[in-house]
N, C-alpha and C positions, 0 to 999 in steps of 0.2 A: 746584405747582412752588415751591420755596423761593426766598427772596429771594436767597440766594447763587447758586443756579443761574441765576436771572434775570439777575443781574449778569454772570455768566460768559458767558451767551448774548449779552448786549448787547455785551460787550467783543469777543467773537469776530466778531460782525457788523461792528463798527467796524473791526477789524483787516482783515477781508476787504474792506471798502469802501476802506480806505486802500491796500491792496495793488492792487486793481483800478484806483484812481485813479493810483497810481504807474506801473502798467503802461501805462495809456493815455498818461500824460505822457511816458514813455520812448519809446513808439511814435511820439508826435507829434514827437519830437526826433531820431529816427533819420534817417540820410541815405538818399537814393535814388540808384541808379546810373543814369548817363546814357551812352548809347553813340551816337556820331555817326559814321556811315560817310561816306567821300568816294569819289567816282567821277569818272572823266574822260569827257567827252562832246564831241561835235561837233554842236551842236544837240540832237537826241535820240538820235543814233547813238553807241554806245559807242566809246571810244578805248583802244587798248592798243598795246603794243610790237609791231612787225612787221606791223601791219595798215594798209591805206591809209586816209588821212583825206582826204576829197574836198570840193571846193567851197570852198576856203579863200581868204579875202581878196578883193581887187578883181579878180583874174583867175581865180577859182574853181579855184585850183591843187590838185593832189593832193600830199600829203606823208606822211611817216611820223614817228612820235614818236621823238625822240632822248633827251629827258630830261624829267622832270616831278616836281620836288621843290620843297617850300616850307615855311617855318616858320610855325606857327600859335601865337599866344600869347594869354594872358589871355582865354580863352573865358568868357563870362558868360551864364547863363540868365536870361531876362527874364520877370517876372510881369506880370499884366494891368494893374497900376497903374503900370507903367513902371519899378519898382524891379528890381534885378538882383542876382544872386549869382555870385561867381567859382566856376567849375567846378574842384574840386580834382582834378587829374589823377591817375589811378591810376598808381603807379610801375611803370615798365617799362624794363628794362635797355636802354640805348642809344636811348631815345626820348623821355625826359621829363627836363626840368630845372626844378627849383623852387627859387627863391632870391629873398629880399628881397621877397616878395609877388608876384613875377613867375613865371608858369608857361609853359613853352615846350615844344613838341613839334615833330616834322617829319613832314609827310605825304609819303610817297614812293610814287608811283604808277608807277614804272618798275621792271622786273624784270631788267634786265641782258641781255635776250635780243633777237635780231633787230637792229633799228636802234638800240635803246637800249643804247649802248656806253659810257655815261658813268658808270653806277652798278654795282650788283651785284644778285644774285638777291633780296635781302631787300627786302620792301615793308612799308609801314605805312599802311594805308588807313583806320584807325579811331581815333578819340579816345574814350577812356573816362575817366570821372571820377565824382565824387559831389557832390551838393548836398543841402541840407536838404529834407525832404519838403514839397512845395508844388505848386501848379498853375502851370506855366510855359507861356507862350504864344509866346515868341520866343527869339532867341539873337543874340549878337554876338561878334566876335573880331577880332583883328588878323592880317594876313599880314605877318610880320616878327618881328624879334628886338628885345625892349625895350632901350632905350639902355644901362642898367646891365650888360647881358650881351653887348652887341653888339661892343664894341671890346676884344677880348681875344685872346690868342694861342691858336691851335688846339692847340698842344702842352700837354698837361695839362688841357685843357678837358673837361668832361663831355660825353658823347654826348647829343644829336646836334650839339653846338656844335664838335666836334673835326674835322669834315669839311673838308678842305682844298678840296674841290671846291665847297663852298658859302661860300668865303671870298675876299674881295678882299685885304685887308690889315688890320693892327691899326688903322690910321687910319680907313679906310673901313668896316671891320667886315664883316659877313656879306652874302652874297647872300640876300636874303629869299626870293626865288624863282628857280628855274633851270628854265625851260621852253624846250625847243628842238624845232624841226621841221626835217626834213632832206629833201633830194631823194630820192625813192623809188628813183630809178635809179642813185644813187650817183655816182661820178666821171664816169660816162658820160652823166649826165642833162643836162637843158637849163637848170637853175638856174645863173645867173651867180654867185650867192652860195649855196653848197651847203647852208648851214644858216642858218635864221632863229632868232636867239637872243633870248630875253627874260630878262634878268638884272636883277632888281629889288633896289635897295639904296640906302643913303643916299649923298648926293653933296655936294660942296663941304665936305669934312671937313678941319678944321685941328686941329693939335695931335696929337702921336703918343704914345699910351700906352706904346709900346715903349721910349721914351726918357724916360719919367716924366711926360709931358704928359697933358693931358686933351683928348679929341677933342670937337669941336663941329662939327656939320654944318649947312650952310645949308638943305638939303632932306632931311628925314628919310625921306620916301617910305614911311612905314608905312601900309599900306592897312587901312582900317576896313571890315568886312563886317557888315551889319545885316540880320537877318531879323525883320520885325515879327511874322510867324507862322511857327513852326517846331515841329514835333512829332517829336522824335527816335525815338519808337516807330514812326512811320509814314513818316518821311522821311529822306532822305540829302542830302548837299551835293554838287552837281554842279559840276565845274570845266569851263567851256565853252571849249574850244580855239578853236572857230569864232568866238566873241565876241572873244577875245584877238587873233585874226588879222584881224578886220574892219578895213577902211580901209587896209590895206597889201598890196602885192604881195610875198608872202613869198619869191618866187623871185629878187628883185634887191635890191641894197643901194644906196640913194640917197645915202648919206653916213654918215660916222662908222662905228661898229662894225656888223657884219653883224646886222641886227635892231635891237634896242634894249637897250642896257646901261645904261639910266637916264641917258644923256648929256643934258645940258641943252639942246643944240641939234641933236641927232640927229633927222632928219626922221621916222624910223620910230617914234620915241618918242611923237609926238603921238597917233596912234590908240591905241597901247598904253596910254598913261596915261589916255586917255578911258575905255577899258574898265575900268581899275583904279579910276577915280574919284579920281585923285590929280592935284593941280594941277601942270601942266607948260606952259611957254610956249616958243615957238620961239626967242625971243631969249635964253633961258637964265635968265630971271627967275622961273621957277616956284618956288613956295614949298615944294612937296612935301607940302602939307597934304592930308588925305583928306576928301572930302565924304561918304563913306559911300554914295554913289550910284554903283554899279558894275554891270558886266554879266558879269564873269568867273565869279562864283559865284551859284548859285541853288538853291533847295530843290526837290527832286523826290521823287515817291513811290518807296519802296523796291521 
């Protein structure tokens, strides 16, 4: 073999090695897709529109679902060392807003049939997004709309922030969650309050963006959800209606709004906010801070 041939072979081998290294490096930096399903349950029993939900609250009442929608924001996948990466939500018309480092979507588990007469047939039960390739052991997210996106007019807002049914006012912002249970017998039923409503949102908001002001809220009431262990390939997120109703008689209203609309002194809000892990006090001095310890959401096998 000549010296020239030897040099050519060496250069070819070097080029091949660099190409292989580059391919490995590119693969190491590729993103992986994460799919997170959500489902409604009562304990272990599935919950859906038009079916009976039994054993609810302090009187083991039977109810039907009327509405079940909530905003999820800034989902982060957590590594074993505790560090986390923001899930880059996959764009989907009418379900994802990404702005200023905040990413928001809405989980909609009602389909507009039967007793679910608040929404429409469209549902959104899955969050999809991408993160860098790595081993992730847990997940965390917020139930709510980040402050920079919360206090805006629904007119002209990108979906899903344009839904009037999920809005209180410019000043108060969005309903972070709209979960409602209703008397299965309808108007002829025995519930004294026909619907038990859980509407979560910021309270004590001052300053109105509609008139050029800046809204500031005493209680933000954004709920933090943390799963120390979560494998999206094998698990889904369960929304436990039974846990939300625990501690209340859903068939009556003891004061304030029917159910809990985040009122600072509404007696039904005590057990609800305990389930949410959000600070609430009967005298109205609750801070709205989230402890991350809650019972509404849990991980369960797919």
